[in-house]
PDB file of N, CA, C and O in Angstrom, chain B, residues numbered from 101:
ATOM      1  N   MET B 101       0.402  20.668  -9.475  1.00  0.00           N
ATOM      2  CA  MET B 101       1.623  21.097  -9.293  1.00  0.00           C
ATOM      3  C   MET B 101       1.889  21.731 -10.586  1.00  0.00           C
ATOM      4  O   MET B 101       1.347  21.321 -11.612  1.00  0.00           O
ATOM      5  N   ALA B 102       2.933  22.995 -10.568  1.00  0.00           N
ATOM      6  CA  ALA B 102       3.464  23.924 -11.134  1.00  0.00           C
ATOM      7  C   ALA B 102       4.494  23.050 -11.777  1.00  0.00           C
ATOM      8  O   ALA B 102       5.015  22.025 -11.337  1.00  0.00           O
ATOM      9  N   ASN B 103       4.723  23.833 -13.203  1.00  0.00           N
ATOM     10  CA  ASN B 103       5.929  23.627 -13.461  1.00  0.00           C
ATOM     11  C   ASN B 103       7.377  24.509 -12.912  1.00  0.00           C
ATOM     12  O   ASN B 103       7.227  25.615 -12.393  1.00  0.00           O
ATOM     13  N   GLN B 104       8.406  24.062 -13.038  1.00  0.00           N
ATOM     14  CA  GLN B 104       9.272  24.370 -12.351  1.00  0.00           C
ATOM     15  C   GLN B 104      10.524  24.891 -13.237  1.00  0.00           C
ATOM     16  O   GLN B 104      11.248  24.008 -13.698  1.00  0.00           O
ATOM     17  N   LEU B 105      10.805  26.058 -13.482  1.00  0.00           N
ATOM     18  CA  LEU B 105      12.078  26.920 -13.894  1.00  0.00           C
ATOM     19  C   LEU B 105      12.803  26.308 -14.037  1.00  0.00           C
ATOM     20  O   LEU B 105      13.004  25.569 -13.073  1.00  0.00           O
ATOM     21  N   GLY B 106      13.593  26.137 -15.067  1.00  0.00           N
ATOM     22  CA  GLY B 106      14.936  25.601 -15.421  1.00  0.00           C
ATOM     23  C   GLY B 106      14.969  24.126 -14.787  1.00  0.00           C
ATOM     24  O   GLY B 106      15.937  23.673 -14.177  1.00  0.00           O
ATOM     25  N   LYS B 107      14.011  23.586 -14.974  1.00  0.00           N
ATOM     26  CA  LYS B 107      14.047  21.744 -14.338  1.00  0.00           C
ATOM     27  C   LYS B 107      13.702  21.135 -15.644  1.00  0.00           C
ATOM     28  O   LYS B 107      12.856  21.562 -16.429  1.00  0.00           O
ATOM     29  N   ARG B 108      14.375  20.198 -15.773  1.00  0.00           N
ATOM     30  CA  ARG B 108      14.447  19.094 -17.032  1.00  0.00           C
ATOM     31  C   ARG B 108      12.801  18.104 -16.468  1.00  0.00           C
ATOM     32  O   ARG B 108      12.173  18.080 -15.410  1.00  0.00           O
ATOM     33  N   TYR B 109      12.702  17.706 -17.236  1.00  0.00           N
ATOM     34  CA  TYR B 109      11.559  16.712 -17.531  1.00  0.00           C
ATOM     35  C   TYR B 109      11.528  15.087 -17.997  1.00  0.00           C
ATOM     36  O   TYR B 109      11.785  14.898 -19.186  1.00  0.00           O
ATOM     37  N   GLN B 110      11.388  14.516 -17.601  1.00  0.00           N
ATOM     38  CA  GLN B 110      11.573  12.928 -18.722  1.00  0.00           C
ATOM     39  C   GLN B 110      10.509  11.788 -18.596  1.00  0.00           C
ATOM     40  O   GLN B 110       9.998  11.298 -17.589  1.00  0.00           O
ATOM     41  N   CYS B 111      10.326  11.511 -19.943  1.00  0.00           N
ATOM     42  CA  CYS B 111       8.942  10.422 -19.972  1.00  0.00           C
ATOM     43  C   CYS B 111       9.613   9.160 -19.596  1.00  0.00           C
ATOM     44  O   CYS B 111      10.672   8.706 -20.030  1.00  0.00           O
ATOM     45  N   SER B 112       8.613   8.558 -18.499  1.00  0.00           N
ATOM     46  CA  SER B 112       9.469   7.085 -17.910  1.00  0.00           C
ATOM     47  C   SER B 112       8.728   6.251 -19.124  1.00  0.00           C
ATOM     48  O   SER B 112       8.619   5.042 -18.922  1.00  0.00           O
ATOM     49  N   VAL B 113       8.251   6.725 -20.258  1.00  0.00           N
ATOM     50  CA  VAL B 113       7.886   5.643 -21.170  1.00  0.00           C
ATOM     51  C   VAL B 113       8.913   5.525 -22.260  1.00  0.00           C
ATOM     52  O   VAL B 113       9.506   4.506 -22.616  1.00  0.00           O
ATOM     53  N   CYS B 114       9.031   6.887 -22.780  1.00  0.00           N
ATOM     54  CA  CYS B 114       9.545   6.758 -24.057  1.00  0.00           C
ATOM     55  C   CYS B 114      11.236   7.548 -24.052  1.00  0.00           C
ATOM     56  O   CYS B 114      12.096   7.551 -24.933  1.00  0.00           O
ATOM     57  N   GLY B 115      11.227   8.207 -22.587  1.00  0.00           N
ATOM     58  CA  GLY B 115      12.513   8.212 -22.664  1.00  0.00           C
ATOM     59  C   GLY B 115      12.816  10.049 -22.955  1.00  0.00           C
ATOM     60  O   GLY B 115      13.889  10.654 -22.947  1.00  0.00           O
ATOM     61  N   THR B 116      11.905  10.384 -23.112  1.00  0.00           N
ATOM     62  CA  THR B 116      11.703  11.767 -23.593  1.00  0.00           C
ATOM     63  C   THR B 116      12.515  13.181 -23.220  1.00  0.00           C
ATOM     64  O   THR B 116      11.922  13.400 -22.164  1.00  0.00           O
ATOM     65  N   GLU B 117      13.394  14.223 -23.335  1.00  0.00           N
ATOM     66  CA  GLU B 117      13.475  15.204 -21.943  1.00  0.00           C
ATOM     67  C   GLU B 117      12.763  15.984 -22.327  1.00  0.00           C
ATOM     68  O   GLU B 117      12.099  15.833 -23.353  1.00  0.00           O
ATOM     69  N   ALA B 118      12.731  17.089 -21.532  1.00  0.00           N
ATOM     70  CA  ALA B 118      12.282  18.333 -21.570  1.00  0.00           C
ATOM     71  C   ALA B 118      12.156  19.289 -20.655  1.00  0.00           C
ATOM     72  O   ALA B 118      11.473  19.220 -19.633  1.00  0.00           O
ATOM     73  N   LEU B 119      13.163  20.665 -21.208  1.00  0.00           N
ATOM     74  CA  LEU B 119      13.524  21.853 -20.202  1.00  0.00           C
ATOM     75  C   LEU B 119      12.509  22.605 -20.350  1.00  0.00           C
ATOM     76  O   LEU B 119      12.033  22.949 -21.432  1.00  0.00           O
ATOM     77  N   CYS B 120      12.061  22.947 -19.104  1.00  0.00           N
ATOM     78  CA  CYS B 120      10.869  24.059 -18.980  1.00  0.00           C
ATOM     79  C   CYS B 120      11.807  25.600 -19.238  1.00  0.00           C
ATOM     80  O   CYS B 120      12.723  26.043 -18.545  1.00  0.00           O
ATOM     81  N   THR B 121      11.316  26.061 -20.234  1.00  0.00           N
ATOM     82  CA  THR B 121      11.697  27.663 -20.018  1.00  0.00           C
ATOM     83  C   THR B 121      11.036  28.753 -19.428  1.00  0.00           C
ATOM     84  O   THR B 121      11.383  29.934 -19.403  1.00  0.00           O
ATOM     85  N   LYS B 122       9.804  28.084 -18.845  1.00  0.00           N
ATOM     86  CA  LYS B 122       8.800  29.179 -18.382  1.00  0.00           C
ATOM     87  C   LYS B 122       8.086  28.471 -17.331  1.00  0.00           C
ATOM     88  O   LYS B 122       7.560  27.384 -17.567  1.00  0.00           O
ATOM     89  N   ALA B 123       8.023  29.122 -15.970  1.00  0.00           N
ATOM     90  CA  ALA B 123       7.403  28.144 -14.898  1.00  0.00           C
ATOM     91  C   ALA B 123       5.571  28.734 -15.363  1.00  0.00           C
ATOM     92  O   ALA B 123       5.172  29.805 -15.820  1.00  0.00           O
ATOM     93  N   GLY B 124       4.811  27.408 -14.962  1.00  0.00           N
ATOM     94  CA  GLY B 124       3.605  27.963 -14.856  1.00  0.00           C
ATOM     95  C   GLY B 124       2.551  26.827 -14.254  1.00  0.00           C
ATOM     96  O   GLY B 124       2.892  25.660 -14.058  1.00  0.00           O
ATOM     97  N   ALA B 125       1.600  27.196 -14.064  1.00  0.00           N
ATOM     98  CA  ALA B 125       0.700  26.116 -13.398  1.00  0.00           C
ATOM     99  C   ALA B 125       0.407  25.122 -14.575  1.00  0.00           C
ATOM    100  O   ALA B 125       0.524  25.576 -15.713  1.00  0.00           O
ATOM    101  N   GLY B 126       0.000  23.673 -14.399  1.00  0.00           N
ATOM    102  CA  GLY B 126      -0.213  22.698 -15.406  1.00  0.00           C
ATOM    103  C   GLY B 126       1.371  21.398 -15.100  1.00  0.00           C
ATOM    104  O   GLY B 126       2.207  21.478 -14.200  1.00  0.00           O
ATOM    105  N   VAL B 127       1.305  20.626 -15.911  1.00  0.00           N
ATOM    106  CA  VAL B 127       2.064  19.955 -16.181  1.00  0.00           C
ATOM    107  C   VAL B 127       2.224  19.281 -17.442  1.00  0.00           C
ATOM    108  O   VAL B 127       1.205  18.980 -18.064  1.00  0.00           O
ATOM    109  N   ILE B 128       3.504  18.964 -17.965  1.00  0.00           N
ATOM    110  CA  ILE B 128       3.824  18.248 -19.087  1.00  0.00           C
ATOM    111  C   ILE B 128       3.652  16.851 -18.956  1.00  0.00           C
ATOM    112  O   ILE B 128       4.179  16.081 -18.153  1.00  0.00           O
ATOM    113  N   ILE B 129       2.786  16.621 -19.917  1.00  0.00           N
ATOM    114  CA  ILE B 129       2.475  14.987 -20.184  1.00  0.00           C
ATOM    115  C   ILE B 129       2.894  14.733 -21.888  1.00  0.00           C
ATOM    116  O   ILE B 129       2.860  15.386 -22.931  1.00  0.00           O
ATOM    117  N   CYS B 130       3.224  13.620 -21.524  1.00  0.00           N
ATOM    118  CA  CYS B 130       3.875  12.922 -22.467  1.00  0.00           C
ATOM    119  C   CYS B 130       2.915  11.262 -22.885  1.00  0.00           C
ATOM    120  O   CYS B 130       1.872  11.003 -22.285  1.00  0.00           O
ATOM    121  N   CYS B 131       3.185  10.813 -23.393  1.00  0.00           N
ATOM    122  CA  CYS B 131       2.599   9.528 -23.807  1.00  0.00           C
ATOM    123  C   CYS B 131       1.424   9.061 -22.954  1.00  0.00           C
ATOM    124  O   CYS B 131       1.165   7.909 -22.607  1.00  0.00           O
ATOM    125  N   ASP B 132       0.825  10.088 -22.712  1.00  0.00           N
ATOM    126  CA  ASP B 132      -0.607   9.778 -21.811  1.00  0.00           C
ATOM    127  C   ASP B 132      -0.311  10.009 -20.246  1.00  0.00           C
ATOM    128  O   ASP B 132      -1.250   9.886 -19.460  1.00  0.00           O
ATOM    129  N   LYS B 133       0.987  10.343 -19.772  1.00  0.00           N
ATOM    130  CA  LYS B 133       1.243  10.666 -18.420  1.00  0.00           C
ATOM    131  C   LYS B 133       2.219  11.690 -18.103  1.00  0.00           C
ATOM    132  O   LYS B 133       2.931  12.041 -19.043  1.00  0.00           O
ATOM    133  N   GLU B 134       2.382  12.180 -17.108  1.00  0.00           N
ATOM    134  CA  GLU B 134       2.687  13.440 -16.583  1.00  0.00           C
ATOM    135  C   GLU B 134       4.532  12.905 -16.377  1.00  0.00           C
ATOM    136  O   GLU B 134       5.025  11.998 -15.706  1.00  0.00           O
ATOM    137  N   MET B 135       5.087  13.823 -17.183  1.00  0.00           N
ATOM    138  CA  MET B 135       6.423  13.364 -17.106  1.00  0.00           C
ATOM    139  C   MET B 135       7.192  13.986 -15.482  1.00  0.00           C
ATOM    140  O   MET B 135       6.764  14.870 -14.740  1.00  0.00           O
ATOM    141  N   GLN B 136       8.210  13.289 -15.368  1.00  0.00           N
ATOM    142  CA  GLN B 136       8.674  13.077 -13.819  1.00  0.00           C
ATOM    143  C   GLN B 136      10.104  14.408 -14.069  1.00  0.00           C
ATOM    144  O   GLN B 136      10.840  14.785 -14.981  1.00  0.00           O
ATOM    145  N   ILE B 137       9.864  14.703 -12.707  1.00  0.00           N
ATOM    146  CA  ILE B 137      11.379  15.932 -12.397  1.00  0.00           C
ATOM    147  C   ILE B 137      12.457  14.804 -12.434  1.00  0.00           C
ATOM    148  O   ILE B 137      12.386  13.697 -11.900  1.00  0.00           O
ATOM    149  N   GLN B 138      13.729  15.461 -13.370  1.00  0.00           N
ATOM    150  CA  GLN B 138      14.477  14.427 -13.430  1.00  0.00           C
ATOM    151  C   GLN B 138      15.784  14.891 -12.076  1.00  0.00           C
ATOM    152  O   GLN B 138      15.628  15.977 -11.519  1.00  0.00           O
ATOM    153  N   GLU B 139      16.425  14.416 -11.854  1.00  0.00           N
ATOM    154  CA  GLU B 139      17.418  14.861 -10.691  1.00  0.00           C
ATOM    155  C   GLU B 139      18.733  14.912 -11.298  1.00  0.00           C
ATOM    156  O   GLU B 139      19.224  14.377 -12.293  1.00  0.00           O
ATOM    157  N   PRO B 140      19.152  15.695 -10.428  1.00  0.00           N
ATOM    158  CA  PRO B 140      20.858  16.193 -10.952  1.00  0.00           C
ATOM    159  C   PRO B 140      21.714  15.402 -10.749  1.00  0.00           C
ATOM    160  O   PRO B 140      21.792  14.827  -9.663  1.00  0.00           O
ATOM    161  N   ARG B 141      22.673  15.154 -11.875  1.00  0.00           N
ATOM    162  CA  ARG B 141      23.599  13.879 -12.087  1.00  0.00           C
ATOM    163  C   ARG B 141      24.616  14.342 -10.726  1.00  0.00           C
ATOM    164  O   ARG B 141      24.735  15.433 -10.168  1.00  0.00           O
ATOM    165  N   ALA B 142      25.164  13.241 -10.512  1.00  0.00           N
ATOM    166  CA  ALA B 142      26.323  13.685  -9.577  1.00  0.00           C
ATOM    167  C   ALA B 142      27.600  14.133 -10.538  1.00  0.00           C
ATOM    168  O   ALA B 142      27.863  13.658 -11.643  1.00  0.00           O
ATOM    169  N   ILE B 143      28.424  15.316  -9.732  1.00  0.00           N
ATOM    170  CA  ILE B 143      29.629  15.446 -10.302  1.00  0.00           C
ATOM    171  C   ILE B 143      30.611  14.404  -9.735  1.00  0.00           C
ATOM    172  O   ILE B 143      30.591  14.118  -8.538  1.00  0.00           O
ATOM    173  N   PRO B 144      31.969  13.510 -11.104  1.00  0.00           N
ATOM    174  CA  PRO B 144      32.042  12.975 -10.070  1.00  0.00           C
ATOM    175  C   PRO B 144      33.814  14.129  -9.781  1.00  0.00           C
ATOM    176  O   PRO B 144      34.407  15.122 -10.200  1.00  0.00           O
ATOM    177  N   SER B 145      33.861  13.431  -9.151  1.00  0.00           N
ATOM    178  CA  SER B 145      35.527  14.130  -8.090  1.00  0.00           C
ATOM    179  C   SER B 145      36.485  14.396  -8.996  1.00  0.00           C
ATOM    180  O   SER B 145      36.454  13.848 -10.098  1.00  0.00           O
ATOM    181  N   SER B 146      37.499  15.305  -8.637  1.00  0.00           N
ATOM    182  CA  SER B 146      38.975  15.261  -9.577  1.00  0.00           C
ATOM    183  C   SER B 146      39.875  15.211  -8.363  1.00  0.00           C
ATOM    184  O   SER B 146      40.789  15.992  -8.100  1.00  0.00           O
ATOM    185  N   ASP B 147      39.391  13.973  -7.539  1.00  0.00           N
ATOM    186  CA  ASP B 147      40.757  14.165  -6.628  1.00  0.00           C
ATOM    187  C   ASP B 147      42.029  13.779  -7.198  1.00  0.00           C
ATOM    188  O   ASP B 147      43.064  13.910  -6.544  1.00  0.00           O
TER     189      ASP B 147
END
């Protein structure tokens, strides 16, 4: 799987976050495990 430009990745072991600034082949590794794409946070409504 390729790294996706502008996506945030998070380590499930230590919680380190990384922002991808250049897309490319390969994966981001931390603590000997592949980092997972962080899901976008919900924006609270201002009703």
